[in-house]
Backbone bond lengths (Angstrom), bond angles and torsions (degrees), N, CA, C in turn:
res aa  C-N    CA-C-N  psi(-1)  N-CA   C-N-CA  omega(-1)  CA-C   N-CA-C  phi
1 M - - - 1.413 - - 1.576 109.48 -
2 K 1.307 116.67 131.84 1.468 123.61 179.35 1.538 111.02 -76.31
3 S 1.292 113.87 148.34 1.497 118.99 178.41 1.554 107.90 -78.28
4 F 1.265 118.84 169.27 1.478 125.74 178.68 1.507 108.16 -54.81
5 K 1.263 117.52 -50.13 1.530 125.05 -177.47 1.520 111.03 -55.25
6 E 1.335 111.42 -45.57 1.520 118.25 -177.73 1.526 111.05 -67.35
7 Q 1.419 115.92 -41.93 1.434 119.94 177.30 1.486 116.27 -60.41
8 Q 1.358 114.56 -40.52 1.479 120.78 -176.98 1.560 111.48 -87.91
9 G 1.363 118.24 -5.70 1.457 119.59 178.09 1.543 109.30 71.56
10 I 1.290 118.77 27.07 1.455 124.26 -179.01 1.516 110.28 -91.33
11 E 1.374 118.17 127.99 1.416 119.35 179.43 1.503 110.99 -92.98
12 E 1.349 118.79 -20.51 1.469 126.62 -178.87 1.491 108.39 -132.66
13 A 1.309 113.58 137.18 1.505 119.05 178.87 1.540 110.81 -80.88
14 P 1.346 118.16 151.68 1.441 120.41 176.44 1.556 107.55 -66.08
15 L 1.327 116.58 158.78 1.427 122.87 -170.02 1.581 107.03 -127.70
16 V 1.355 116.31 131.26 1.395 119.57 179.51 1.542 108.25 -126.42
17 M 1.385 116.81 122.11 1.445 120.88 179.35 1.498 108.23 -157.59
18 K 1.376 111.62 -179.76 1.553 115.25 -178.04 1.566 105.57 -66.13
19 D 1.321 114.34 158.11 1.431 124.07 -177.79 1.501 110.20 -58.33
20 G 1.332 116.50 -51.05 1.443 117.17 -178.28 1.501 117.26 -62.65
21 D 1.365 116.02 -37.22 1.474 124.99 176.20 1.501 108.22 -63.88
22 L 1.338 115.51 -40.68 1.492 116.78 -174.95 1.578 108.85 -71.78
23 L 1.310 117.64 -35.85 1.468 120.03 175.45 1.535 108.56 -63.85
24 D 1.345 118.99 -38.96 1.400 119.70 -178.60 1.529 111.41 -65.53
25 S 1.321 115.88 -38.70 1.448 118.80 177.19 1.460 115.36 -64.17
26 I 1.371 116.32 -33.18 1.450 122.83 175.08 1.486 110.20 -70.17
27 W 1.326 114.86 -45.47 1.529 118.93 -178.30 1.533 111.76 -59.85
28 E 1.337 116.44 -33.17 1.533 117.52 178.70 1.518 110.33 -60.43
29 K 1.311 121.14 -31.79 1.367 123.71 178.75 1.547 115.27 -84.73
30 V 1.305 113.79 -36.61 1.459 121.53 -176.89 1.512 114.19 -74.69
31 K 1.296 116.78 -41.73 1.432 122.00 -175.72 1.589 113.58 -53.92
32 P 1.375 117.79 -52.93 1.447 118.74 179.63 1.517 112.09 -58.71
33 E 1.323 120.03 -38.95 1.488 125.54 177.54 1.529 109.57 -59.44
34 L 1.330 115.83 -51.40 1.498 119.31 178.59 1.552 111.67 -58.67
35 E 1.378 115.89 -41.43 1.487 116.67 -178.56 1.496 109.46 -63.99
36 R 1.429 117.90 -38.50 1.378 121.64 177.61 1.575 112.52 -60.00
37 M 1.328 111.35 -44.39 1.510 116.48 176.59 1.489 112.97 -60.54
38 M 1.339 114.65 -44.64 1.519 115.98 177.24 1.495 116.60 -60.20
39 K 1.370 116.95 -35.67 1.426 120.13 178.10 1.537 110.05 -66.20
40 R 1.310 118.04 -33.13 1.441 123.55 176.85 1.509 114.23 -75.82
41 G 1.343 115.74 -16.22 1.449 122.54 -178.29 1.441 113.41 87.88
42 D 1.388 119.47 12.37 1.430 125.02 177.62 1.502 107.02 -89.53
43 L 1.247 118.55 100.48 1.446 123.72 -174.22 1.548 116.03 -104.54
44 E 1.298 118.98 1.76 1.512 124.16 -173.94 1.502 106.61 -62.24
45 Q 1.252 122.87 -57.80 1.422 122.83 -176.48 1.521 114.21 -68.14
46 V 1.338 114.75 -33.98 1.455 120.23 177.29 1.559 109.07 -64.81
47 N 1.341 116.09 -39.85 1.441 120.73 178.42 1.583 109.61 -69.49
48 N 1.300 117.18 -33.17 1.484 119.55 -179.36 1.588 106.29 -63.80
49 I 1.310 116.44 -39.01 1.484 117.02 -177.32 1.528 106.02 -78.09
50 A 1.309 120.78 -41.11 1.477 122.03 -177.85 1.558 108.28 -62.93
51 R 1.225 119.41 -27.12 1.452 120.05 177.03 1.504 116.19 -61.09
52 I 1.322 115.38 -27.95 1.506 119.99 176.12 1.535 106.94 -61.94
53 G 1.374 118.71 -39.55 1.485 121.21 -179.01 1.570 108.67 -87.00
54 K 1.319 120.56 6.63 1.441 125.46 -179.18 1.510 109.31 61.95
55 Y 1.353 115.23 45.60 1.545 124.13 171.77 1.487 110.79 -122.48
56 K 1.354 113.80 161.07 1.460 122.66 171.42 1.492 105.70 -129.49
57 I 1.360 119.44 145.74 1.440 123.54 178.27 1.526 106.88 -116.79
58 T 1.358 116.85 140.10 1.486 119.64 172.13 1.529 109.47 -140.32
59 K 1.301 117.33 159.52 1.466 124.06 175.87 1.558 109.08 -114.60
60 D 1.282 116.19 2.41 1.538 115.27 -176.04 1.497 105.94 -68.48
61 K 1.358 113.87 138.03 1.451 128.91 173.92 1.540 107.96 57.28
62 Q 1.293 119.81 34.07 1.520 121.77 178.12 1.541 105.36 -115.10
63 A 1.342 111.72 153.83 1.420 120.97 179.65 1.542 109.22 -66.89
64 K 1.357 120.50 161.29 1.484 122.47 179.97 1.510 110.14 -55.66
65 N 1.355 116.40 137.14 1.443 123.05 179.45 1.527 114.48 64.82
66 K 1.383 117.25 23.94 1.462 122.68 175.45 1.514 109.47 -126.43
67 S 1.274 114.60 146.16 1.467 120.10 -178.67 1.537 105.31 -131.00
68 F 1.341 115.66 161.88 1.433 124.95 179.02 1.462 109.37 -119.71
69 R 1.345 117.68 124.41 1.488 121.97 175.50 1.520 109.89 -111.49
70 Y 1.318 113.95 132.03 1.455 120.48 176.30 1.525 112.87 -130.09
71 D 1.248 114.73 157.90 1.490 120.29 -178.62 1.556 109.29 -76.16
72 L 1.264 115.41 141.57 1.513 121.01 169.14 1.480 110.96 -84.34
73 K 1.346 114.45 141.22 1.463 115.49 177.21 1.534 109.37 -99.22
74 K 1.312 114.53 153.29 1.496 119.57 -179.13 1.434 113.23 -62.82
């Protein structure tokens, strides 16, 4: 007899946890990807996320591996 996961063709089971813990688990995967993008100078997705906190990120006129964050005005 096949298990539920095998019957549904699911490789990963659904996860239920507190909201904060769930966000932490997502952030563990997202942060390294954003860091890799910043090293390449690809700031579009980083700025999309920074916009939630009303910030903008730039690498213009900054030393290597440094970034500048400033507040967005309304």
